[in-house]
N, C-alpha and C positions, 0 to 999 in steps of 0.2 A: 921907738923910744923905749929904753929899758925901765921897767917899773921897780923901784926899790922898796924893800920892806921897811915899814915905819915903826913897828911896835913889837910888843911881847909875843912870844910863840907858845907860851905855857898853855896847855889844854887840860881838860878833864880826862882822867884815865878811864878806860873802859871799865864799867862796873856791871855786875849782874850777869845773867845767862843770856842765851839766845832767845829770840821771840817765841820759839816753840816751847822752850824750857820754862819761860816765864809763866806760861799758862798753868803749869803744875807746881810752880814754886810757892812757898809760904809767903805770907804777907809781911815781908821784911823790907826795910828801906833800901831803895837803890843807892849805889855808891855815888857820892857827889864830891869826893875829895879831888883837889887839883892835882895835876901831875905834869911830867915833862912833855907830854905830847899825846895826841889821839889822832888816829888815821881817819880818813874819810869813811872807810868801811866800818870802822868801829863806831863812829858817830852815827851812821846809818843804822847799825845793829842796835844801838842804844834807843833810837827812836822806835824801831820795830818792837823792841822788848816792851817799851812803855805802852805802846798801843795794844799789844797782845794782852797786857795786864789790865788795861782799861776795858777792853771788850769782854774779858772774863770776870769783871768785877773783882779783880785781885790787886788793885792798886794798894801799895802800902800806905799806912797812915801818914799824914804830913809830918815832916821834920819839925823840930822846934824852931819857930821862926826867929826868935830872938838871936840865938847864936849864928844862925845862917845869915841873918840880916847884917850882923856886925862883921861877919867874914867877907861878904861880898861888898861891903861898904869900902873896903880897902882897894878894890879894883875888880873889874869883870873879866871872866874867862868863859864866855859861852862856847859850847861845842857845835852849835848849829845855828845857821841863819834860817828863819822860816818866813817865807813870803806867803801870806794867807789873806783870806777874805774877811772883811769886818763883820760878817754874820754872827749874830750872838750865840748861835748854836755850835760854833766852830771855835772853841777856845783851846789854842794849841797846848798850853801847859797841862790842861786837863786831859785831853785825849791822848797825850804822849806821856802823862805821868811825870812831868818835870816840875822843877821848882825855881826859886829865886836864882838868877844869875846863870841859868843854863841854856836859855834860848834868846837869840837876838832877833826880835819879831818886827816885821813890817806888815802892816795890815791895811787894806782898803777894799772897797766894794769890787769884787771881780778879780782880786789878786793880781792886779796889773802892776807894771814897773815904769814909773815916770822918772824924771831927772832926779828928784829928791830920793825916791826909792833906790835908784841905781847908786847914787852916791852913798847912801846908808849901807847898802850891801857891800860895796867896795871898801867902805871904812871897816866893816866887820872883818872882812877877809884880809885886807892889807894891814890894818892897824892892830886887830886883835888876833889874827891868825886862825880864824875859824875855818875848819876843814870841809864843811858840808853846807850846801844851800839846798833847802827843800822848798819847792813851789807847790803849794797845797790848794787845789780846787776842791769843791764839794758839790754833792748831789743837790739839784734844784737851786742853784745859785741865782739869786734875784738879778744881779747885774748881768749875767750871761742871758738870763731870760729876757731882759729888756733889749739886749742886742739882737736876740732872735726875733723879737717883735718889730724892731727896726727893719730887719731884713725881710721878714714875711709879710708885714702889713704897713710898712713905711710909717711906723709909730713915731710920735714926737713926745718929749717929756719936758716938764717945766724946769726952770733954773738951769743948773750946770749938769743935771743928770745926763742929758744927751751927750754932752762933751765927755763925760766920764765913761760912758759905754763905748764910745767910738773906737778905742783901740781893740776892742773885743770883736768888732764886726768882722774883720778878716778871718778870725777863727771860726765864726758861724758860717761864713761863705765857704770856707774850706771843708768844714764838716758836712755841710749840705751837698757840695759838689761830690765828695767822696762817697756819700751814701746813695746818691742818685734818687730816683722817684720812689715813692711808696714809704718813706720814713715818716713815722708819726711825730707829733710835736714833742712828746716826752722823750723819744729817742733822739730827736734832733738836739734837744736841750742838753741831754747827757753827753752826746758826742761833741757838742760845742764846748762844754765844760772841759772835757779831756783835751780837745784841740787848743783851747786857750792856755792850758797848763803847758802844752808842748811849745806853743808860740813863745811863752815867757822863758822857758828853759832855753830855747834856741837863741832868743835875744840876749840872755845873759851870757851865753857862750861866745858872744861876739866882742865882749869886753876884753881889752888887752890885758888888763891886770888879772882878771879871772882866768883868761886863757892861759897865761903864763903859769899860774898856779896849777891848773889842770894838767898841763904838759909835764910839770914836775912831779905829778902824783900827790900834790899837797891838797887838792880840792876836788870834790865831786859835786855836780849839780844834778838834782834828781827831781822829777815831777811825780805827784801823787793826787789821788782823789779820795775824799772822805765820804763815807755812806752815813747819812743822817740817822737811819733806822738802826742798823746793827753796830755802828761805831767803828767799823773797820776802815783802815787806811790802805788803799791799793797803790803800791809803788810801781808805776808803769812806764815812766820815761826817764831817760838820762841824757844829759847834754855832753 
């Protein structure tokens, strides 16, 4: 079945320099003006630029919120969808140096994608024309750690927590199988975090709507891991 485009295609124009140049750049505001379009690679470069500035403590001062709030009240034109974890230490707008109306964010423990999250992502791509999806895992993720406990010790959890981590268990099993014997608990957790990101990226690439946009060069799906200590985002997977 052919998927039709439902909404506006206007995107934010690429602003600022590359990630490497951002480290040396003065503390000036990132470009946030809207434009006729932004490519997937340009959207990715914008996130890389923002994270480089965050790591080097060179984020520009916040823009005046009043004018920007009034501007985005007329309609949203985010340049990236971000699927991230609910962890309070992983705030996407901060670690990528972005502001109001720039990121379309889906967050839950373990950065998993259920029916609601899938529909939200497809809305952003199909309705708003967003050219980039970033799946962001992070160091020492509690939800992934819980899934590791289930695999390693047959742990159980109260309430709905066990059901919440169930989708992550295949990633833990795959990471453990790939590593073989001798992997420590910390190493297994980090390998499972990365495998969980890859799992979500692969799952998104099965969507008919998203696949159509990928084939047309209008969409890129990327996976990444955030380091809690140094603040760096490692972009390591692409669907």
